[in-house]
N, C-alpha and C positions, 0 to 999 in steps of 0.2 A: 375622578374628582371622589371624585363617593372611597374609593380603591383604596389614594391612598391617604385619605384623612384618619380612614379605618389602621392602614399599616402605620401611623406615626404614633394613633393611639396604644397600641401594641405596644408599641416597643417603648413605649415613657413605662408602661404602666411595667415591662419589665425592670427598668433603669428604678423607677421607685420601687420597687419588690426586692429586689439586691442590696437598695440600700441599708433598708430598711433592716432593724437587728436581730437574728434570728433565734428561735426557740431555743431552749440548752435541751439535751438532749437527754430523752428521763434514762441513762445507762445502769444498767445493774450490777451489781459491787456481787464479784467471781467469789467472795465469801459470803455473802450473805446466806442467809439460813431457810432451803426451801422446806411446804412442805408435804409430807410425804402421807399425804389425804385430804383431802375439800370436801364437808358433809353442807349442804343446805340445806336448812329449813323454813322453806317460802310465809308455811300457816305460823311457826312464831316470832318469823323478819329472823331466823340467825343464819352463821355462818360462821360453820367451826375448822379452823383451821390443826393440824394435829402432827405437831412436831415429833421424831425421834432423836432425840439426845446422846449422848454421852454420857459417862457420869461425873466426867471433867470436866464438861461443858457449861459455862454464864449461862444461866438462863435469860436474867439482864438483855442478853441479847436478840430475845425471839423479836418481829415486828408487832407489833401495836398499835399503827398510822391509823387514825380513821380513813374512811375514802367513800365514795359514790357506787354504787352497784345499783342499775336499774330505774331508778327513783328515789332513790335507799339510800341516807345514810348513814354509816356502820361505822359501830362507836367500841371500839375493849373495851367488854364487861366482864370479864371474869377469864381466869387460867389455873386450869385444872393440870395436877401434879398425878401420873402412876406411874413405879417404880415394873419393868416389864425382866423379868428372872425367867431364864431358859436354858436350857442346854446349848453350845454354841463342841462343835467339831471339825477337826480339821486332819488331813494325812501326816506322819511323824514318817524319816528317813533317817538315822541313827546309824553308824560305825559303832561298830566297834575289831578292839585291837588287840591282840591275845602273843606269846612270845613262845617255842618250842625249840627244843633241841636237834629235833629230826625233822621234815616234814612230811612222817606220817598221817592216812586224811583219819585212821584211831585217834592219834595222838593229839589231832585239831580238836574235830570233833568232843573227843572227852573235857576239852576247855571253854570252849563252846556252849553253850546251854540253848535250846532249840525255845525259846522264850525269852522276856525277861518284863517284869512294869517297870513303865519307865512317869516322870514327873520334872516337865516341864519348865521351863524356866519363868511362862507367863501361867502355869498353874493347873497348865493342864496334863490328865492322868490317861494309864492303858495299856492295853500287853499288848509290846510287838515281838515277832515272829523271829526269826533266824530265810537268810535266803538262802539254798542253798547251792543258786551258779553265784551266790556272788563271793564266793569264799577265793581268797587269794591268797597265794605262800610262797615269800623273797626271803635271801639270804636275804641276814639282818647282819651280818660283817663278816671277814678274813683274819683270820691269822694264820705268821707260818711257826715255824718247830726245825732245829736241824738236829739230825738223830745221824750214827757211826754207818759203815759199810766196813761188813768186814771180809775178804775172798782170799780160798785156797789156788791156790797155782803149784802142781809138777811136773820135775822136770827129770826125766827120769835117760840113765846110760849115760851120765858122763863120769869123763877120764879121772877126775877129782875134782874134790870138797872146795875150789876153789869160788867165790860167793864171785867170782870176778864175772864170769859167767852168767852169772842170773839177772834180768835186764828189775833196773828202781824202780821201774812205775807201768805201769798196765791202767787199763781205760778200759772200764763198765757202765758201761747203760747210759755212757755219757759224760763217767767223772772220772779223773784221775784220783786214781788209788796209791801212793806208795809201802815201798816194801816196808815189814815192820820187826819179823821172824825165817827164819829159813830150821830148817830139819835135815840129817842127811839122815841117805840107807843104802847101808853094801850090801851090793851080790857079785858073789863069787862065780865064777862057768867053768870047764874044761872043754877042752878045744878034742876036734877026732882025732889028733894025735895021742890024746893025753897030756897032750903041755900043757902045764895050768897058766891060765893064763891072769891076768889080773883083775884087781876089783874096781865093778862099776859100783857110781854112788848116783843117786837118786837122788832129788832136792824138791824137800816141800816147804813151798816159802808159801806165807803172811802177809796179805797186800789188804792195809784199810786205808780212811781215806773217813769223807761226812758228808751229806745231803737235804739240803734243804724242802720241807714239805709244807703247802699252803694246803690248809683245811679252813670250813666254816663254822662258826662258830657258835650261830642260832640262826632261826629263822624266824617271821616274823609274818603272820597273816593275820588281814585285814575278812571283815564280813558287813556286812548289813543289816539291821534288823528294823523291821518297819511294821506297821498298822494305825490303824485309828486311834485317838485320845481325843477326853470329852475333855469340856470342862465345866459345870453348871455356878450359877451367879448370876451377880444385876450387867443385863446387857448393857438394856438403853434405858435414858429416864424420858415415858410419853410426857409429851402438852400439848392439851386441847386449849387455843386462847379462841374463846367468843368476843363474836363482833354481834352487837346487835344494833338492829336497821331501826331508824326512825321516816316516814315517808316528807319530800323535801319541796316546803309550798314557799312561795312566791316570798318573798321577804319586803315587809312596810316600804315606803317608798321614808327615810328620816328627815325632816328638816334638815333642812344647813343650817348650821351653826352660824351663828351672827359675831363676825368678825373680832377679829381680838387688837385692836390698834398697837398693843405691844410687838405683835410678834411682823419680825423684819419681814418685804416682800421677796425681798432678793435671798430669806433666806425660804419661805415656802416657792418661789421657784428652783433653788436649788433642788429643792427635794423630789420634784414633779421627775418622772420615771424621762431617760432618753429619747426611748420609741414614743412619745406620748407627742413631746414635743418633733420630735424628726415624720412624723406621721401628717400633722399640719404642711407641713412647709415643703415636705414631699406632693400633698396633692394641691397647693397653693402653685407650688413650678407645674405642675402637670396640666390644669389649668388655665397656668395663661402659655402654658409651648402649645396646647391644642387651642384656645380662645387667638394666638399668633399670628399662628399656621393657618388656619379658617380667612382669618383677615388678607395674606399676604393672597391665598389662595382666589381668595373675590375679587379682592382688589387687579391681580391681574386678568381673570375672567372681565372682569368690568371694562378695560382700557382693549383687553384682544377686540370686546363688542365695539366701544365705541371709535375701534379704528377699523374695522371694519363699517362702519355706517357711514363714516365719513367717506371712504373708496370707494362706495355706492356714491355719493349724490357729485365725488370730484368724476366718476364718469358718465354720473348726466350732464353735468352740464356741458363737458367737453363736449356731449351729444346733440347738446340743443346749439352752442356755437358753432358746432360746426355746419345743423343743419342752417343757420339763419346766414353766413356763407355762400353756401349754394346758392342762397335767395337771390339776395343778392345782385348777385351773378347775372343775371339775367333781366338785371331790370336793364329798360333798353333809359 
C-alpha cells in the first residue's frame, strides 16, 4: 500500500508541474553585442566589459543593464571611449589588359610594366607586381580582304593563231581563273628535204581571278598583378563599460500598507499573476487527491479486516454446533 501511495503522489506532482506555466527562456539576441574582454577587479568591486565597435555602430546599443554576481549587485557607473588607430593589410590581385598588333612577347612586355602602384576603392594603397605565368594572348578579332590572282600559261606548236584552240578557264590553287589576254609568237622551221613548212604558233595566255584572305586584326593580352596593400586610419572604437558592485543585504520587511477602500477588490484580484492563483489550486487538488485515495485504501483495508474476523467467528460457531450435535447423539 505504501508503494501505491508513493506512486500516486509522484503522478499527481507531475501533473501539477505540467500545469504550471513555464518560466520564459532567456534566449540571447543573435544581434547582441558581445564583449571582447571582461576585466574583474575584486578589490575595487568593479567589472569592466570591453567592446570593439566599428565607427558606424551606435554606442547606445551597448548593454548597460544591472546584474547580480557572487553576492553583489552591479550597476553601470561609467563608460570609457577610445579610438584605436592601426594599419590593415590585405592581398589584392588585379588583371591588366593590353592590345597589340602582334603576339610577339617582346612587344607585349613592352606594354606591361613590371610593377604598378594602386589605390583600391576602400582606400588601400600598395605596389602590385606582374606575374609572368599569368600572361595570356588571344586574337582580338578577324577580318577578310579580296586580292587579285594572275597566272600565265604557254601553249606552243599551234597550227594557227586561233583562240578557239585555247582553254577559256583554268583552275589554280582551288580558284577558277578566266582567260584575259593572249599573245602570239610564230616559229619557222625547215624539214630534212629542204622543203619549207608552214609557220607554227605559240600562245602566251594570261588568266586572272580573285581570292579572299582572312587575317587577324589584333591581339589582346591579359596579365595579373598581385601584392599586399595597406590602409592606415581608424580601425575600431573601443568602449569600456564599467560596472560597480555593492553587497546585497536582506531587505527589511516593510509594513503592509492600509487597504484603500477606493480600490476595487476585483481589480486587485485581476492584478494577481495567473501562476500565483494556479499554484494554490494545484496544491489543494493534490492534497484532496492524496487524502481521498488514502481514505479509500484505508476503508478497503478495514472492510477486508472485518470480513476476515467474521469468517473466523462463523468457522468457530460451525465447529461448536457440530460438537453439540455429536454429543446429543450419544444420550440414551
